[in-house]
C-alpha positions as CSV (number, residue, x, y, z in Angstrom):
1,M,106.8,-34.9,14.4
2,K,109.2,-32.0,14.2
3,W,107.4,-28.8,15.1
4,M,108.5,-25.3,14.6
5,V,109.8,-23.9,17.9
6,G,110.7,-20.4,18.9
7,I,109.5,-18.7,15.7
8,V,109.9,-15.2,17.0
9,L,113.3,-14.3,18.3
10,A,112.7,-10.6,18.8
11,L,110.0,-8.0,18.6
12,V,111.3,-4.5,18.3
13,A,109.0,-1.5,18.4
14,M,110.1,1.9,17.2
15,A,108.1,5.1,17.5
16,L,109.1,7.6,14.8
17,A,109.1,11.1,16.3
18,G,106.7,13.5,14.6
19,A,105.4,10.9,12.2
20,G,102.7,9.4,14.4
21,L,103.3,5.8,13.4
22,I,104.9,2.6,14.8
23,V,106.8,0.0,12.9
24,M,107.3,-3.4,14.5
25,V,109.7,-5.9,13.1
26,V,109.6,-9.6,13.9
27,V,112.8,-11.6,13.1
28,D,112.2,-15.2,12.2
29,S,114.5,-18.0,13.1
30,D,114.9,-18.7,9.4
31,A,115.2,-15.5,7.4
32,S,114.9,-17.3,4.1
33,A,111.4,-18.5,5.0
34,A,109.9,-15.1,5.5
35,E,106.2,-14.8,6.3
36,N,103.5,-12.4,5.1
37,A,102.5,-9.2,6.8
38,D,99.7,-7.6,8.8
39,G,98.3,-10.6,10.6
40,G,96.9,-12.8,7.9
41,G,100.0,-14.5,6.5
42,G,102.0,-15.8,9.5
43,L,102.8,-19.5,9.9
44,Q,103.6,-21.7,12.9
45,G,103.4,-25.3,14.0
46,V,104.7,-26.9,10.8
47,P,107.7,-29.2,10.2
48,E,110.7,-27.2,9.0
49,E,110.9,-29.1,5.7
50,F,107.4,-28.0,4.8
51,R,107.7,-24.4,5.9
52,P,109.4,-22.7,2.9
53,W,107.2,-24.5,0.4
54,I,104.0,-23.6,2.1
55,L,105.1,-20.0,2.1
56,K,106.1,-20.1,-1.6
57,A,102.8,-21.8,-2.6
58,D,100.9,-19.1,-0.8
59,A,102.9,-16.3,-2.3
60,A,102.3,-17.7,-5.8
61,C,98.5,-17.3,-5.4
62,A,97.0,-13.9,-5.8
63,E,93.7,-14.9,-4.1
64,P,93.5,-13.2,-0.7
65,E,91.6,-16.1,0.8
66,M,94.7,-18.2,0.4
67,T,97.0,-18.1,3.4
68,P,99.9,-20.2,4.7
69,A,97.7,-21.4,7.6
70,L,95.0,-22.6,5.2
71,L,97.5,-24.8,3.3
72,A,99.1,-26.0,6.6
73,S,95.7,-26.9,8.1
74,Q,94.8,-28.8,4.9
75,L,98.1,-30.7,5.0
76,W,97.4,-31.7,8.6
77,A,94.0,-32.9,7.6
78,E,95.3,-34.8,4.6
79,S,98.4,-36.5,6.1
80,K,99.5,-35.0,9.4
81,F,102.6,-34.0,7.4
82,K,103.5,-37.6,6.8
83,T,105.7,-38.4,3.8
84,T,106.3,-42.2,3.7
85,R,104.4,-44.5,1.5
86,E,103.3,-46.5,4.5
87,E,101.8,-43.5,6.4
88,A,100.7,-41.3,3.5
89,T,98.8,-43.7,1.2
90,S,95.0,-43.7,1.6
91,Y,92.6,-46.6,1.2
92,A,91.5,-45.0,-2.0
93,G,95.0,-44.7,-3.4
94,A,95.7,-41.0,-2.7
95,Q,99.4,-40.4,-2.3
96,G,101.8,-38.2,-0.5
97,P,101.5,-35.4,2.1
98,A,98.9,-33.6,0.0
99,Q,97.0,-36.8,-0.9
100,F,96.8,-36.6,-4.7
101,M,95.2,-39.3,-6.7
102,P,97.4,-40.3,-9.7
103,G,94.9,-38.8,-12.3
104,T,94.8,-35.5,-10.4
105,W,98.5,-35.4,-10.0
106,A,98.9,-35.7,-13.7
107,T,97.2,-32.3,-14.0
108,W,98.8,-30.4,-11.1
109,G,102.1,-32.0,-10.4
110,T,105.4,-30.4,-11.3
111,D,109.1,-30.7,-10.4
112,A,108.9,-27.7,-8.1
113,D,112.4,-28.0,-6.6
114,G,114.2,-29.0,-9.8
115,N,115.6,-32.3,-8.4
116,G,114.6,-34.2,-11.6
117,R,111.6,-35.9,-10.0
118,N,107.9,-35.0,-10.4
119,S,106.5,-36.9,-7.4
120,P,103.5,-36.5,-5.0
121,W,105.9,-37.9,-2.3
122,D,108.3,-35.0,-2.8
123,I,107.4,-32.2,-0.2
124,A,108.2,-29.4,-2.6
125,D,106.3,-30.9,-5.5
126,A,103.3,-31.9,-3.4
127,V,102.8,-28.6,-1.6
128,T,103.3,-26.6,-4.8
129,A,100.7,-28.7,-6.6
130,Q,98.4,-28.4,-3.6
131,G,98.7,-24.6,-3.7
132,R,98.1,-24.4,-7.4
133,M,95.0,-26.6,-7.2
134,M,93.6,-24.7,-4.2
135,C,94.3,-21.3,-5.9
136,S,92.4,-22.5,-9.0
137,L,89.5,-23.8,-6.8
138,L,89.3,-20.5,-4.9
139,R,88.9,-18.6,-8.2
140,Q,86.3,-21.1,-9.3
141,A,84.5,-20.8,-6.0
142,K,84.3,-17.0,-6.2
143,S,83.1,-17.0,-9.8
144,S,80.5,-19.7,-9.1
145,G,77.9,-17.5,-7.5
146,Y,77.4,-20.1,-4.8
147,G,76.9,-18.7,-1.3
148,G,79.2,-19.3,1.6
149,D,82.9,-19.1,2.4
150,P,85.0,-19.5,-0.8
151,R,87.6,-21.4,1.2
152,A,85.0,-23.9,2.2
153,L,83.9,-24.4,-1.4
154,A,87.5,-24.8,-2.6
155,L,88.3,-27.3,0.2
156,A,85.2,-29.3,-0.7
157,G,86.2,-29.3,-4.4
158,Y,89.7,-30.5,-3.4
159,N,88.3,-33.4,-1.4
160,A,85.3,-34.5,-3.5
161,G,85.8,-32.8,-6.8
162,W,84.2,-29.7,-8.1
163,G,81.4,-31.7,-9.5
164,A,80.1,-32.5,-6.0
165,V,80.1,-28.7,-5.2
166,E,78.2,-28.0,-8.4
167,R,75.7,-30.8,-7.5
168,Y,74.8,-29.2,-4.2
169,R,75.6,-25.6,-5.2
170,G,77.8,-25.4,-2.1
171,V,79.6,-27.7,0.3
172,P,78.1,-31.2,0.2
173,P,75.9,-31.9,3.2
174,Q,76.7,-34.5,5.9
175,S,74.6,-37.0,4.1
176,F,77.1,-37.0,1.2
177,A,79.8,-39.6,1.3
178,G,79.1,-40.4,5.0
179,G,79.9,-36.9,6.0
180,E,83.6,-37.1,4.9
181,T,83.7,-33.9,2.8
182,Y,81.6,-32.0,5.3
183,G,83.8,-33.0,8.2
184,Y,87.0,-32.4,6.1
185,V,86.0,-28.7,5.5
186,Q,84.8,-28.1,9.0
187,S,88.0,-29.6,10.5
188,I,90.4,-27.6,8.3
189,L,88.7,-24.3,9.0
190,A,88.5,-25.0,12.7
191,E,92.2,-25.8,12.9
192,L,93.4,-22.6,11.1
193,K,94.3,-20.7,14.3
194,R,96.6,-23.5,15.3
195,F,98.8,-22.7,12.3
196,E,98.5,-18.9,12.2
197,G,101.6,-17.1,13.4
198,P,102.7,-13.4,13.6
199,G,103.8,-11.9,10.3
200,I,107.4,-11.0,9.8
201,L,106.5,-7.3,9.5
202,Q,103.6,-5.4,11.0
203,V,103.2,-1.8,9.8
204,S,101.0,0.9,11.3
205,G,100.4,4.5,10.1
206,S,99.8,6.0,6.7
207,G,101.6,8.0,4.0
208,A,103.2,7.0,0.7
209,G,106.3,5.3,2.3
210,V,104.4,3.4,4.9
211,D,101.7,2.3,2.4
212,A,104.4,1.1,0.0
213,L,106.2,-0.8,2.8
214,R,102.9,-2.4,3.8
215,R,102.1,-3.4,0.2
216,A,105.5,-4.9,-0.3
217,A,105.5,-6.7,3.1
218,A,102.3,-8.5,2.0
219,R,104.5,-10.2,-0.6
220,A,107.1,-11.5,1.9
221,G,108.0,-15.1,1.1
222,T,107.6,-14.5,-2.6
223,P,110.5,-16.1,-4.6
224,Y,113.1,-14.0,-6.2
225,S,112.9,-14.1,-10.0
226,W,115.4,-12.2,-12.1
227,G,113.5,-10.0,-14.5
228,G,110.2,-11.1,-12.9
229,G,107.5,-9.0,-11.3
230,T,105.3,-6.2,-12.6
231,P,103.2,-3.4,-11.0
232,A,100.4,-6.0,-10.9
233,G,102.3,-8.6,-8.9
234,P,104.7,-11.6,-9.3
235,S,105.6,-13.0,-12.8
236,T,108.2,-15.2,-14.3
237,G,111.5,-13.7,-15.4
238,F,114.3,-14.6,-17.6
239,C,118.0,-15.5,-17.7
240,D,120.6,-13.3,-19.3
241,G,123.6,-15.6,-19.5
242,T,124.7,-14.5,-16.0
243,N,121.7,-13.9,-13.8
244,G,118.6,-16.0,-13.0
245,Y,120.3,-19.4,-12.7
246,L,120.0,-21.8,-9.8
247,G,121.9,-25.1,-9.8
248,G,122.9,-24.6,-13.5
249,R,119.3,-24.2,-14.6
250,C,117.4,-21.1,-15.6
251,S,115.2,-20.7,-12.5
252,A,113.8,-17.3,-13.4
253,S,111.9,-18.5,-16.5
254,V,109.9,-20.9,-14.4
255,T,109.6,-18.9,-11.1
256,A,106.9,-16.4,-10.5
257,G,108.3,-13.7,-8.3
258,F,110.0,-10.3,-8.0
259,D,113.5,-9.1,-8.4
260,C,114.7,-6.2,-6.2
261,S,113.5,-3.3,-8.4
262,S,110.2,-4.8,-9.5
263,L,109.3,-5.3,-5.8
264,V,110.0,-1.6,-5.2
265,Q,108.0,-0.6,-8.3
266,Y,105.1,-2.8,-7.2
267,A,105.2,-1.4,-3.7
268,Y,104.7,2.2,-4.8
269,W,102.4,1.7,-7.8
270,P,100.2,3.4,-8.8
271,S,100.5,6.3,-6.5
272,I,104.1,6.8,-7.5
273,R,105.1,5.3,-10.8
274,L,108.7,4.5,-10.4
275,P,110.8,3.2,-13.3
276,R,111.5,-0.6,-13.6
277,V,115.2,-0.9,-12.8
278,A,117.2,0.1,-9.7
279,A,119.5,2.6,-11.3
280,A,116.6,4.4,-12.9
281,Q,114.7,4.4,-9.6
282,Y,117.7,6.1,-8.0
283,G,117.7,8.6,-10.9
284,A,114.0,9.3,-10.4
285,T,114.4,10.0,-6.7
286,S,117.9,11.2,-6.2
287,D,116.7,14.8,-5.8
288,R,115.3,13.7,-2.4
289,P,118.3,12.1,-0.7
290,V,118.1,10.8,2.9
291,S,120.9,10.4,5.3
292,R,121.4,7.0,7.1
293,D,120.5,8.7,10.4
294,N,117.1,10.0,9.1
295,L,115.7,6.9,7.4
296,Q,111.9,6.4,7.5
297,P,109.8,3.4,6.5
298,G,109.4,3.2,2.8
299,D,112.7,5.0,2.0
300,L,114.8,3.4,-0.8
301,L,118.3,2.2,-0.1
302,F,120.7,1.6,-3.0
303,W,124.0,-0.4,-3.5
304,S,126.5,0.1,-6.2
305,K,130.0,-1.0,-7.3
306,A,131.0,2.3,-8.9
307,G,128.7,5.2,-8.8
308,S,125.0,5.8,-9.7
309,G,125.4,4.2,-13.1
310,S,126.4,0.9,-11.5
311,I,123.6,0.5,-8.9
312,Y,122.8,-3.1,-8.7
313,H,120.4,-3.4,-5.8
314,V,117.5,-1.5,-4.1
315,A,115.7,-2.3,-0.9
316,I,112.9,-0.7,1.2
317,Y,113.6,0.6,4.6
318,A,111.5,-1.3,7.2
319,G,112.5,0.4,10.4
320,D,114.9,-0.5,13.2
321,G,117.9,-0.7,10.9
322,K,116.3,-3.3,8.7
323,V,115.2,-3.5,5.1
324,L,112.6,-5.5,3.2
325,H,114.0,-6.7,-0.2
326,A,114.3,-9.4,-2.8
327,P,118.0,-10.4,-2.4
328,R,118.9,-12.9,-5.2
329,T,118.0,-16.1,-7.0
330,G,117.2,-18.9,-4.6
331,R,115.9,-16.5,-1.9
332,V,112.6,-14.9,-1.1
333,V,111.3,-11.4,-0.3
334,E,112.5,-11.0,3.3
335,V,113.6,-8.7,6.1
336,Q,117.3,-8.3,6.9
337,P,119.5,-5.9,8.8
338,I,121.0,-3.3,6.5
339,A,124.5,-4.5,7.3
340,D,123.6,-8.0,6.1
341,A,121.5,-7.1,3.0
342,M,124.4,-6.5,0.7
343,P,128.2,-5.8,1.1
344,A,128.6,-2.9,3.5
345,G,131.2,-1.2,1.2
346,D,128.7,-1.1,-1.7
347,Y,126.1,1.0,0.2
348,F,125.5,4.0,-2.0
349,G,122.8,6.0,-0.4
350,A,119.1,6.4,0.2
351,T,116.2,8.4,-1.2
352,R,112.6,9.2,-0.4
353,P,110.1,8.7,-3.3
């Protein structure tokens, strides 16, 4: 099994003089597979080919009980990350790394990676379906009124069907199905720590900028979607004839995520109600410019081809010369050095909302 090795390449701490806060940035070995922030969303110990899809499946679910580690631990329990028909077909006929029965796959399966196949054997399709089903079960668990951990209820529903949870008004006991469901739930929750890793960005302190950075960092790993994203969270976008396409197909219309400016709007909402697009965000904050030498976490950085009317990208300063942003179609919300975020010659300036 191919395990993730050396997730963290560097940990940089920077104390901001006079601000009483510390920002720490963790740089991942794969910047395109960014992790969530503040301790609950990190991921480690998974095969590289599973990693981006676990992060995307987690990011697509608004339920706080969902984490990448929960999905990873569940995949380990289901198949040990195996993907071949010989190794990942159960005695009952469940298929693929997420172990879907054909009838259940018909409900939850989609062609998540756009390769023309909708298959429980495809890692992208399987993990995306797993995430969608678990997200739905978490919502059902929390609205059920049953006691206990919503994660345990959702896992039991995944394994035995929600009808079994309703029958026992909770996780079925050890006497049910030879203890299979009970053991399944206990094993997954016990293995969570094994898959929990440090988040890509840990933010301490308070204030409008720091709070906005923290809110945006909690969405790291969310896919880019041109025109997508609202103050309430990720949403599907649209294609305009030029933007939003991936591999010749309109990715934005089927991808729930953020573009650069909707991420910024989401980060500051509702304490500061910024406009929707990058140029307007610059216009709304340009009376508070910030030099490159005086950047603080939460400041907004802008890039343009020709003046303020042609601003095409905005990012949030994350400390230590790095930004948190949604770069472009095919990427995710991630941390990058300022110099690598966009062409250096297009850097236009920074403001403080």
